[in-house]
N, C-alpha and C positions, 0 to 999 in steps of 0.2 A: 504493500500500500504506500509506503514511504517513497518508493521509486516512482509510483504513479503520480503522487503529489508533486514530487520533484520535477518530473517531466512536465506536468501541467503548469507548474510555476515558471519553469524556464521558457516554455512555449508562449505563455501569456506575456511574460516580461519581454521576450523577444518580439512578439507580435505587436505589443504596444509601442515599442521602440521603432519598429518598421512603419507602423501607422503614422506616428508623429513625423518621422523623417519623410515619409511619402507625401504627407500633406505639404510640407515645406517645399519639396521638389515639385509637386503638382502646381503650386502657386507660381514658382519660377518658370516652370514649363509653359504654363498658360501665358505668362508675361512674354516669354520668348516667342510663342506662336502669335500673340497679338501684334507685337512689334514687327517681326519679320514678315508676317503675312500682309500686314497693312502696307509696309514699305515696298516689298518685293512684287506684290500682285500675283495673280494665279499662275502666270507663265513661269516666272523665275522661281516661285515657290514650288511649282510643279517639277522643275528640273531637280531641285533638291529632294523632293518626295520620291521621284523615280529612282534616283541614284541611291538614296538611303534604303529604299525598299529592297533593292538587290543586295545591298551591303548587309542589312540585318538578316536577310535570308541566309547569307553565307555564314554569318556569325553563329547561327543555330546549326547549320549543316556541319560545320567544321568542329563542333564540340564532339561529334562522333559517339555521343551517348556515354562517353567515358566518365563524365562528371557524375552521372547517376551511379556508376560502379563505385566511384570513390566515396560517395555519400552512403551507399547502402551495404557495401561489402562488410560482413561482420569482422573480419580480420584482414587488415591491409598493412603490409610492411613498409618501412621507410624506403627501401630499395624500389618498391613498386611506385611509390609517390614520386621519387626522383626521376625514374625512367619515364613515367607518364608526362611529366613536365618537359623532359627532353624531347619526347615525341611531338608534343605540341609546338615546341620551339622550332625544330627543324622542318616539320611539315608546314607550319604556318609561313615560314620564309619562302619555301618552294612554291606554295600555292599562290602567294601574293605576287611573286614574279610572273607566274603564268597568267594570272588575271590581268596584270598590267599590259601584257601583250595582247590579250583577248578583248580588252576594254572597247575598242572601236566597234565591235559587233553590237554592243548595247546601244551606242549612239545611233547606229544605222537602224536598228529595230524600232527605236522610239522616235526616229526622224528628227532628233535634236543632237547635234554634234557636241553641245555643251555638256550633255550627260556623260560623255566619255571622259572629259576633263574632271568633272566632279567626282566620278567614280574612282578614277586613278588616285586622287588625293585622299580618298577614304581608306585605301589599302593599308597604310601603316597602322591605322586604328584596328583593322581586322587582325593583324599579327599581334598587336599588344593585347587584344582581347583574349587570344589563345594563350598568351603568357600568363594571364591572370586566372585562368579556369581552375587549375589544380589547387592553388592556395585558397581560392574562394570556396571550392567544393569541400576542402578540409574544414574550413570554418563552419560551413553548414552541417557537415557530418557531426561536429561537436555541438551543434545547436547554438552556436555563437552568433545569433541573429542580430544582436545589438551591434557587434562590430561589422557584420555584413551590411547592416542598414547604414551605419556611419560611412563606410567606404563608398557605397553606391550613392548615398545622398550628396556627399562632398563632390564626387565625380560629376554628378548631374548639375550641381550648383555651378561648378566651373564651366561646364558645357553651356548652360543657358546664359550665364552672365557674360561669358566671352562672346557668344553669338549676338547678344543684344548690343554690346559695345561695338562690335565690328559692323553690324548692319547699319547702325546709326552713323558709322564712320564711312559708309559708302562701299562696303565690300561686296554687296549683292548677295547672291546665293552662296558664295564662298564662306560667308560668315557662319552658316549652319554647318558646313563641312568642317571648318577649322574647329568649331566648338565640339563637334562629335569626336574628332581625333583626340582633342585635349581630354575629353571624358575618359577615353579608354587608356590614355597615358596615365592619368591619375589612378584609374582602377588597377592597372598593372603595378604601379609603384606602391600603393597602399596595401593591396592584397599581399604582396611580398613582404611588406613591413610587418603586418599582423601575423602572417604565417610564412616565414622564410623557408624556401626549399632550395637546396644546393643547385647550382647551374652546371649543366653539362650538355654537350651536343651529341653525345654517343648514347644510343639506346639499343637494347637487345630484344629481338623479337620474342624470345621465350618468356621474358618478363612482362612485356606489355600485351602479349597475346590474350591472356584471360580477360583483361580489361576491354580489349577490342571486341572479343567474341561476346562478352556480356553486353557491351554497349551497342553491338551491331543491330539487334532487334529494336531497341529503343531509338537508335539513331535513325533508322528507316522511318519509324513512326513520327519522330520529331521533324524529320526532313519533309515528309509528306504534309504534315500539318502546317509547316511554315510556308508551303506553297499557296496557302489561302490568301495571305496579304500580298503575295507577289503578283496577284491579278492586277493590282493598281499599276505596277511598273510595266507589266508586259501586255495587258489587255486594254486597260483604259487609255494609256498613253498612245497605244498603237491605233485603236479603233475609234477613239473619241478625240483626245488631244492631250498634250502635256498640261494645258490649262485645266482640263477636266480632271486630270490626275491630281493636280493641286487642290481642287475643290473637294474631291473625295478624300484626299489626304488630311485636309482640315477637319472634315467630319469624323474621320477615324481618330484623329488626335483628341477631339472633344470627347468622343466615347471613351477613349482610354483614360483620360483625366478623370472623368466622372465615374469610371469603373476601377479606380486605382486600388480599392480595397480587395477586389477580386484578384488583382495581380499579386498582392501580398499573400493571400491565402494560397494561391497557386504555387508561389515560391516556396512556402513552408510545407505544402501538403505532402510532397514526396518524403521529406525527412520525418514528419509527424506520423504519417500512415505506416511508414516502415516500422515505427516503434509500436504501433497498435495492431500489427498484422496477425498476432497470435490470439487476439481477443475480438472475435467477429461481432459480438453484441455491442461492445464499445465502438467498434468501427461503424456499425449501422447507425448508432446514435449520433456519432460525429458527422456522418454524411447527412442525416436528416436535418440536424441543426445547421450544418454548413450550407446546405441548399437554401434553407429559409433565410439565413443571414445574407447570402448573396442576393436573393430576390428582393429582400427588404432594402438593403443599402444601395445596391446598384440600380435596381428598378426604379426606386423613388427618385434618386438623384437625376437619372436620365429622363424620367417622365417630367419632372419639374422643368428641367432645361428645355425640353421639347416644346412645352406650352409657351415659353417666353423667348424661344429662339428667333422667331420672326422679328422681334424687337432687339434682342441682345446681339445677334450676329452682325447686322448692319452697324450697330453702335460700336461694337468692339473692333470690327474690321472696316468694311464699307459695303456698298451695295453689290460690288462684284462677287462677293462671297455668299450672297443670299441663297443660292442654289443648294449650299451645303445643309441648310435647314430642312430642305425637302427630303434629303436622303438620310439625315440623321436618325429618324425613328427606325428605319429598316436596319441600319447598322447596330443601333442600340439594342433592339430586341434580339438580333442574332447574337450579340455579345452576351446578353443576359442568359439566353438559352445555353450557350456554351459554358458560362460560368456556373450555372446551376448543376450541370452534369460533370463539372471538372473533377470533383472528388471521386466520382465513379472511376475515372481514368487513373487517378492517383492511387486508389485502392487496388485496382487491377495490376498496376505496375508494381506496387509494394508486394503483392502476392505472387509475382512472377508470371502473371497472365498477360505478357506483353503482346502476344499474338491477337488477343481480343481487341486491344486498343489499336493495333496496327490495322486490323481489318476495318474497324470503324473509321479511322482516319483516312484510309484509302477511299472508302465509299463517300465519306463526308466531303473531302476535298475534291474528289472526282466529280461529284454532282455539282458542287459549287462552280468548278471550272466549266463544266458542260453548260450549266444554265447561264453563266456569265458570257461564255463564247457565243451563245445563241442570242442573248438579250442586249449586251452592250453595243454591238454594231447597229442594232435597230432602235434602242431606247436611250442610249448614252448612259449617263450616270444613274438614271432611274433603273435601268436594267441591272446595274450592279447591285443596287439596293434590293430589288425584287428577288434576285438570286439568293440573298441572305435569308429570306423568309421561306424558301422552297425546300429547306432541308430539315425542318423540324421533326418529321416522322423518323428520321434516321437515328435520333437519339434513343429510340427503343432498343437499338443494338447494344448500347452501353447498359441500359436497364437489364436486358436479358442476361448479359455476361455477369453483371453483379449479382443477379438473382441466383444464378448457378453457383457462384462462388460462396456467398454468405447469406443470401436472403434478400428481402425487399425493404428498403428504407421507407420512412414515412414522407410521402410527397405532399401531404395535404396543405401545410402552411406555404410551402414553396409555390404550389399551384395557385392558391388564391392571391398571393402577393404578385406573382407574374401576371395573372389575368388582370388584376387591378391596374398594373402599370401600363398595359396595352392601350387602354382607352385614352388617357392623357397623352401618351406617346404619339399616337396617330392623330389625336384630336388637335395637336399642335400644328399639323399641316393645314387644317381647314378652318380653325377658329382663330379669332384675334387673341392677342395675349391675355386680355382681361378675362374673356370667357374661358379660355384654356386654363387659366389659373383657378377659376371657379370649379371647372370640371375636375382638376387635380385634387383639390381639397375635398370635393364632394365624394369622389371615388375612395380616397384613403380614409376619409372620415367614416363612411359607411362600413368599410372593412374593419377598422379598429373598434367601431361600436358593436358590430355583430359577431366578431370573432375574438374570443378571449385568448385563445392560444397565440394568435398573431399579436395581440395587445401586450402579451408578456415578453415578446422578443426584445424590444428595446431595453427593458429592465435587465434581461439576461446579459445583454452586451455591456451595460453599465457595470455589472458585477465583475466583469473581466478586468476591471481596473483595480481589483483587490487581490493580487496574487499572493501576498504575504500570508493571508489566512490559510493557505494550503501548504505552507512550507514547514510546518511544525513536525 
């Protein structure tokens, strides 16, 4: 019992730290988006969006799933850790050189030569990200989320602050590129400082082979899932325009900022679920609560933004960006659905059922790409949004896999909270802000009045700020 309480206390303490720092980062991120988008306009912002889309896809791809091995492996030797870092170091340098040579193909596909230049300047950041993976994974393995939160928050603060200063100085879309590279430089330096790992360029296949084999299945799943957002860089820019990619990119950024708490839970879920994998009853309770919290926090924030977006987007940016308000509800409801089922995936990973998650991710991303390929050339960015809502039935695959593993969680609270969010989300498209706000409070007011279980959720979240009571 003491171990359970200690785990809960460490998770809550780390989670609160991550939440606090994520809020700070979110405020700065929003400021960066506001300043850069207003000054750059859709085209130049779109150039940065397209190049960053490819860049972040590669950052996920080149992790190779080894970070999950480092976090979850019951016994890992110091030699393995050193060899894994050596693999990342040499592989990263080689891949970045090859990508530098291949960069003109991206500019040709997107019909914007500037994308080639922007992408090439991002490549040092890609290599520095690979340098930081091993140290960061070891910190997460030890549940040192406070330090992880500090490292990532400071790196993002440098990123956003530098980008704002440079764009105000007339650097154009290069300001976003330079800020991003600076972020990963800080990440590499600080992660090494908190968890130093000896440097070497020599690695041996026999030592890293178990990590590569273990991470291979996860890597394929993660790579497939990361193809989701690559649609902006490869489909929207090609079949609509770079300007349209910028508008979609703004909508995605707004959804990400408003769904920041889901990113924290997703980050912690692999480590936490790995600790709970031997107690399926606790796992089901954690999933049931996690789904409800996701639907409450992310659904309500996105719904409220949607009803005022027709006023706030032109105010924050200008009239050129108003189209992002029309696509925002589609992206928000898609992100909400994925967040609600995210703990299903984390639990399946922790139990070693990687193939179930891979199968879902293949189908999920495949349908998204199919719908986007059919709809974007005909409907533009609206087609991109509609594609997000056409994949909801696919989440039954995760439900079925979890059911066979440990049973069925309680969906009731998550269902009612998600359903409540839908009305103001899409009402924001058709209603003026005043009536949209009335609709928002009416929907949530009725839900909290009629459903006592949902009414208790905010109180449960507030109790999480008292971890010391569990540490005796």
